[in-house]
Each structure stands twice: as C-alpha cells, then as structure tokens.
N, C-alpha and C positions, 0 to 999 in steps of 0.2 A: 610728592606733588608740589610744585612751586606756586607762588602767588600769581605769576603770569599765567600758568596753566589754569588756575582757578578763575582768573579774570576772563580768559578766553572761553571757558566753559560757561561762565555766568552770562556772557553776552549772547550765547546761543539759546538761553532760556527765555521763556516769555516773562514779562514784567512781574506777574504775580509769583511765579516760581523763584525769580531772583530775590524778591522780597522775603519769601519764606526761607530761602537759603541763608540770606543775611541774618534773619532772626535766629535761625538755628545755630549759626556760627557764633553769634554774639552771646547766646545763652550758654554755649559750651565754653566760653572764655573763662568761666568760673574754674575750669580745670587747669588753668594757667599753662596751657600748651602754647609755646611760641609760634608754631606753625599755624595754629588756628587763628591767632591774632592777625597774622599776615594774610590768611585766606579771607577773613572777615573784611579787612581793609580792601583787598582786591575786589571783592564782590561789591562793596560800597562804591568804589571808584568805577567799576563797570556799570553800575546803575546810573551814576552821574553821566558817564560817557554816552550811555544809551539814551538817556533823556535829552541830552544836547543834540544827538544825532536825529532823533525823532522830531524834535522841535524845529530843527533847521531844515528838515526835508520840506516844510511848507513855505519856506522863504525862497524868493528868487535867487538864482545861483550867485549873483554878485553880492547880495546881502549875506547869504550863507557863508560865502568866502570871507567876507569882512568879519563876521562873527567868529569864524574859525581862527582868524588872525588874533583877535582879542584873547581868545582862550589859549592859543599857542604861546603867547607871551607870558602867561601865568604858569602853564604846565610843562612846557618843553624846555630841554636843556639849552637850546639856542635862543630862548626868549629873553625878554627884558629882565624879568625877576631873577632868573638864574645868572644873569651877568652882574647883578647887584650883590648877590649873596651866594657864594663867596664872590667878592668884587673882582672883576677883571678890568672893565672900563665901561663907559657909557658909549653905546653904539648909536650914532646919529641915525643910521638907517632903521634901527628898531623904532625910534621915536617917530620918524617920518611914516613908517608903515602903519603904526598905531593911529596916528592922526588921520591918515588916509582911510583906514578902515572905519573909524568913528564917523568920518564925514559921509561915507556910504550909508551908514545907519541913519545919520541925520537926514539925508536926502529921502530915504524911505519914509521916515516919520513926517517930513515936510510934505510928502505926497499924500498924507492922510492915512497911511497904512499902519496897522498895529505892529508892535514889536515884541519880541520875546524878552522875558525877564533876565535869563541867564547871561546874555552878552552884556547887558547893562550892569549886572552884578560883577561880571569880570572886569569891566571898565572901572568900576568903583574900587575893586580890589587892587588894581594896578595903581590907581591914584593914592590909595591909602598906603600901600607898601612903599612906593617911591617916596612919599612924604616921610614916613617913619624911618626908613632906612637911610635916606640920602639928604632930604631937605631940612628936616628937624635938626637943630643944633645938637641935641642929645642922641640923635640917630647914630647907628653903628658906623656909617661911612665918615661922617664928620667928626664924631667923637674920637675915632681912631686915626684920623687924618689920612684916610685912604683915597679920598676924592679931591681933585684939585679945583681951583676956582673956575676954570674954564668949563670943566665937565659939570660942575654944580650949576653954573649959569645956564648951560644947555638943558639940564633937567628942569630948572625953574621955569624957563620959557615954555618948554613942552608941557609942564604941569598946569600952567595957567591956561594955555590954549586948549588942552585936553579937557580941563575942568569946565571951561566956558561952553564947549560943544556939548559935553555931557549934560550940563545944567540946562541948555536949550532943549535938548532931547527930552529930558524929564519934564520940563515945563510944558512942552507941547503935548506930551502924552497925558499929563495931568489935566490939561485944558480939554483935550479930546474926550477924556473920560468924564470930566465934569459936564461937558455939553451932552454927552450920550445919556448920562444919568438924568439930567434936567429935562431932556426931551422925551424920556420914557414916561408914558402915561401911568 
C-alpha cells in the first residue's frame, strides 16, 4: 500500500477515525518500518487537507477560491515556493495571483466578515519562506547567486505589498475581536 492509497483512505474516514489512525501509525513508528512513517505522514496531510476543505465550505466561493490559491502556492509543484526551491525563476504571474487572492480576503474582512486562520497562516508561510530563501542576504538564492537583481527586486516589491495587505487584515481582525470581546456583557 502506498502513501497515496493511505491518504485516499484516510480522507474517506470521519475525523475521529482519522485521528485514531494517525495515533496508531505514530505509535507503531517505534518498529522503524519505513512504510509506516510514510503512511503516518499521509494521514497527517489528509487531515490537514480535510480541515481546509471543511473550513472553506463555509466561505463564499470567491473567497474560498482565493484561499485555495494561497495554499496552492505552498503545496503544489507549480506554486511560488516550488519555483524558489529548487530555483527556476520568479514567475511574475505567481506574485500577481497571490496579491489578487489576498485582496479578495481583505475585502471579505473589510466587509466585517470573519476569516479562517489557515489561509492567513499560509500567507505568513509564503512571506517567511520568500524572505529566508530569496530576500535575506544569507538566504539560499542570494548566497549561491542564483537570483539576479531584477528578480530580487520583483520579489522585494511583492513582499512589501503582500506584507502590508496581510498586516491590514490582521489588524482589522484583531480590532473586530477586541470590539466583540468588549461589547460582550
């Protein structure tokens, strides 16, 4: 049985059964079986995927699509992170797509609606990895001279704008939560 088979099976299980399966697999890791380690990882990733799917089901379709874009650029091979490591090139269309997706999330928050945590965590992950891998002087791309000045400037500009939008979203959500807590008797 492959890790993909285990992942498919795990997604068909109810959440409590997925959790039990993950625990059982992790406990059996003491036997040092390489297949079991792959299976445990597959179940854990299936749980993350299921949680994201369930959470996004409550969002309007445009916002759910924007959240999927944020996640895609972390997890999928054609995403931003996979283009940075191993480095191929900076794709301007990736950066534009991510900014557009985050603006959709910003508009939802601006409208006073709550937002899920996972897409915001994904956005932070993107910022963090781009900084560590490409923008930081000690980062892999600059240290190994893999990125040219033009691509570096493209990433810097994107990083600043993406950071500003994300900071606005978090500030608005924090203010909304503060208001909610203060208005609760």
